[in-house]
N, C-alpha and C positions, 0 to 999 in steps of 0.2 A: 373345289378341290378337297379331297378327304384329308382331315388333319391326322398327322402321325402321333402316336402316343409318346409321352415324354419319357416314360420309364422303360429301361432295358432296350433302347434303340441301339442297333449296332451299325457301324459304318460299313457299307458294302463297296469295296474297291472293285475296280475293273481290271481285267487282265492286261498286262503290258506286252502281250504277245504281238509281234509285228505282223501286220496283215499285208505286207508288200508295199510299204510307204517309203518316202524319202527320209533318211535318218541323218541328223546332223549331230556331230560330236564336238562340243566346245573344248578347246584346248587353250594353252597359254599363248596363242598366236595373235598377230595383229588382226584387226577387224577385216581388212581387205582379204586376208587369206581364207576367211570363212567362205568367200564367194568367188574368188578368182583363181584359187589354187587348182591347177589342172593335173599336177603330177600325182601319180599313183603311190609315190613313195611317202608323201605327207598328205594323206587324204583328210581334209577338214570336212568335206561333204561327201557322203557316200550315197550314190543314187541306187535305189532298189525299187523298181516299178512293178506294178501288177501287170497282168497280161495285156491290159489296155495300154496302147502306146500313147494315148493322149487323153487326159482327164481335164475337162474345161474349168473345174473349180478346185482351187488349191488353198489350203489353210495351214498356217504355221503358228507356233507359239515360241516366244522368247522368254527364257526363265533366268532369274537371278541366282538360283541355287541348283542343287542336284535333284534329279528326278526320283531318287530313292530316300528322300528325307522323311518320309511318312508324315508329311505335313503339307505346307503351302505348295511347294514346287511339284511334289508328286501328284497332288490333286489337279494341278494345271495340266500336267502331262497326261493324266488319265482322261482329262477332258477332251484333248485332241484325239486320243485313242477311241473314245466313245463316238466322236464325230466320224472318224474313219469307219467305225463299225456300222453306225446307223445311216450315214449318208453315202458311204461308199466313195468318198473323195480322197484325193491325195493329201497327206499331211506331213508335216516336218516339225522338228524342234531343234533348239540349241539351248544348252544349259550353261550355268555359271557365267553369265554375261555381266561384266563389270560395268560400273557407272560410265566409265570413259568410252566403252564400246557400244553403248545402247543404241545411239542414233545410227551408226554405221551398220549394225546388225539388222535393225529394222529396215533400213534402206536396201540392204542386200537382198532380203526376201522380196521386197517390192520390185527390184530390178529383175529378179528371176520369175516374175509374173504371178506371184501369189496374190490371190484376190482378197484374202482376209488374214490379218496378222494380229495375234494377241500379244500384248506386252504385259507380263504377269507380275504386276505390282505397281502401287501408286508412285514409286520412285521413277517410273518410266514416263511420267506425264510430260516433262520438258522435252524429252527426246521425241515423243510422239508429235508434239506441236512443231518441232523443228523439221521433222521429216515429211509429215502428211501432205503439206502443200506441194511438195516436189513430185508426189506420186498420186495424182487424183484418181487413178484407176484401182488403187488399193485402199481397202477400208481397214483402219487401225482401231483396235479395241484395247483400252487400258483397263485391265482387271484391277479393281480397287482404285481406279483413277477418278479424277475430278474434272476431266476435260471433255469437250465435245466440239464438233464442227462439221463441215460438209461431209468429210469422210473420216470422222473421228467419233467414236462412242466410248462410253465408260460403262463397265459392268461392276456393280457393287452388290455385295451381300450386306444387308443392314446389320452391321456389326454392333451397333448401339443396342438394338433390341435384344440380341443374345447376351451381351455383357450386362444389360440391366437385370436380367434374370439371375445371372451369376453374382451380381452385386448383392442382390437380396439374399441369395443362399449363403454367400460369404459372411454377410452381416449376422445371419442366424448361427453361424458356426464359430466366429472369432471370439476369443476370450480377452485379447488385449485391446480390442477396438482399433487395431492398426492393421491395415491391409496394403498391398502393393500391386503395381502393374509393371511388368517388365516387357519391353519390346526393343527393337533395334533402332528405329527412327521415329521421329515425329512428323507425320503428315496427316492428311484429312482422315483417312480410315482409322489409323491408330489413335488419333485424337478423339474421334467419335467413340471408339471402343472404350477408351479410358473414361470418357464422360459418362457413358452408359453404366459402367461399373460403379462409378461414383454416385450417380443418381439412384441406382438400385440400392446401394448400401445405405445411403442417407435417408431413403424412404423408410428404412427400418430403425436406424439410429443416426440422427443428424450430427452426432459428435464423433462418428467414425472418421479416422484419418486415412486418406489414400495417398500413398507415395509412389510417384512414377519413377522409373529408372530406364535409361536408354543405353544399350551396350555398344551401339554403333556398328554391329555386325549381326546378321541374321543367323549365321552358321557357326560362330566361334563358341564352342562349348565351354572353354576356359573362362571367357569373359562372362558368359551366362551364369556359370557357377559362382564366380566372384561377386557378381551383382546380387545373386540370390542370398549368399552368405552375409553380405553387407546389410541387406534389408532385414534378414532374420535377426542379426545382431542388434539392429535398431528397434526391434520390437514387433515387426510384422509377423503375423501367424497365419495369414491367408494370402496367397500370391496368384494373381491372374497373369498368365504369360501369353505372348504372341511372338514366337520365334519360328525358325524353320528347322534346320538340322540341329540347332542348339537347344531346342525345346526339351528334349529328354534330360539335359543337364539340370534344368530348373526343377523339373518334376522329381527327379531322383534325389536331388539335394534336399528338396522339401521333405521327401519321405525319410531320408537319413536323419534329418533334424526334428522330425516329429511334428511337422506343421502341415497345413492343407494347401492345395493348389488347384488350378483349373487347367484342363487341356485346351486345345484350340484346333479348329478346322477339321481334323479327323478325331474319332473317339480315341482318347489317349489313356483311358483308365488302366489298361494293362501295362503301361509303361511304369507306373508307380501306384499300384492298387491300394496302398495304405494312405496315400496323399491326395490323389486326384478325386475331387468331389463330383465333377461331371465335366462335360465338354460341350460348348456350342458347336455342333457339327455343321459345317458349311460345305454342302455338296457342290463344290465349284465345277466338278465334271459335268453335272447336269445343267448348271447355269451357263457354262461355256457352250455346251451343245445347243441350248435353247437359242442363244444369239446366232449361232452358226446356221440353224434352221431358218431363222429370220433372214439372214444374209442370202442363203441359197434361193429363197423365195423372193428376193429383192425387196424385202419389207424392213430391213434394218435401217434405222434412222440415226442421224447424228445427234444423239442425246445421251443422258445418263440413265441407265437402267438400274433401278434399285430393287432388289428382291429380299423380302423380309419373311417373318414368321407366317404370313399368309400363303407363302409358297412352302407348304409344309414338308415337301419332299426335298427341299433345297436348304432350308434352315430349321434346325430343331435341336433340342437338347439330347445329348447322348446318354449312355448308361450312367446311372447314379451309383455312387459308393454306398455300401451297406450301412454306413454310419448315418446316412440321411434318412430321417424318419418319414413315414407315410404322410404325416401331417405337413411336413415341409414340402414334399413333392406335390401334395394337393394344393398348397399355396402357390407354388411355382406354376402349376397347371392353370389355376384360376387367373393369375396375372397374365400368363401367356395368352389366354383366350380374350382377356380384356384388351390386349394390344392388337390382336387380330381383328376384333370387332371395333377397334378404334375408340374404345372407351378410355384407353390410355394412349396418348400420342406424345410426340416429342417435337416441340415447336421452338423456332428461333427466339432468343431472349437476350437480355443484357444482364450480366452478373459481374459485380465489381468493376464496372466500366468496360467489360469485354463482351464481344458477341459470342454466344454459345447456344446450347440447346437446353431446354427445361421441360419438365413433365407437365402435361396438361391432362387432367382427369375430368372426363365428361360425367355429368350426373344423369344423363338420359339413358 
């Protein structure tokens, strides 16, 4: 696979034009109404089919946030649109699904005969496990998940690899030797991303302090801004964030206060061009389509699929801020190639009595 250049990469979104698919609109209704409401007065599901009366393969995605967040949820939505375009199958989505409604929403798609259902976030793992056994003819994929089974797979971008490179860059830019990580929840994917950021930073300066902060909400901009201001007041001058609709609040607050930050998932330099150093771009649309192609060919297995920097069209560094020197970019490029060639790997280890991941550098 041809490696993508690290400098001046731009995120290429896909059109959200509907090609005649089933459209679901998430409202504040109970889960049963998503799938049993027949009245045209309160349409929770609106069927719009192509000229084909019957399409044998149907794919859906369940999203925790809105499809216009220019981050995590939008990338998931664009994934099913890409599937629709490339495979010509019927697709559907439902957005803003709360924790309480996860299991019933997933089950609703299975009852309606969907062959493949994506749950877009590690927070869906428990719901997937609850529902999958009841619907053996539906394959469930947890994006960012950590579960697998007979009809369960997880799709993971290797967040640790991208955040390791950001940790190195942040360590080269910080003046206070204090950096921070802001996200909504602690689960395996966010924990790994935090660990990668820490490992990368400490490979440059072991004395750098990394402070994590959890807002409890992926989309609440007020909470994100409050957390950002608190971290800046405590001395952090570089912030790595992973949020959804709330991510601009972090980036713009960083710019207002004259510190640096990192984008996430889609190239976010344009949101706060004076603050954003770069973005680990995660082409979830391509990754989601990749597993759909496996499913259509009946090659999808009940396992965890982890796609890293060796999938250079799926995970790569986005555009670099002009404050980043060519020397720094060259260093990031060199370390990226070492990860791809497995001269640098991340292995299970024990640290302070806890299981975690550590850097293993090969001399070969």
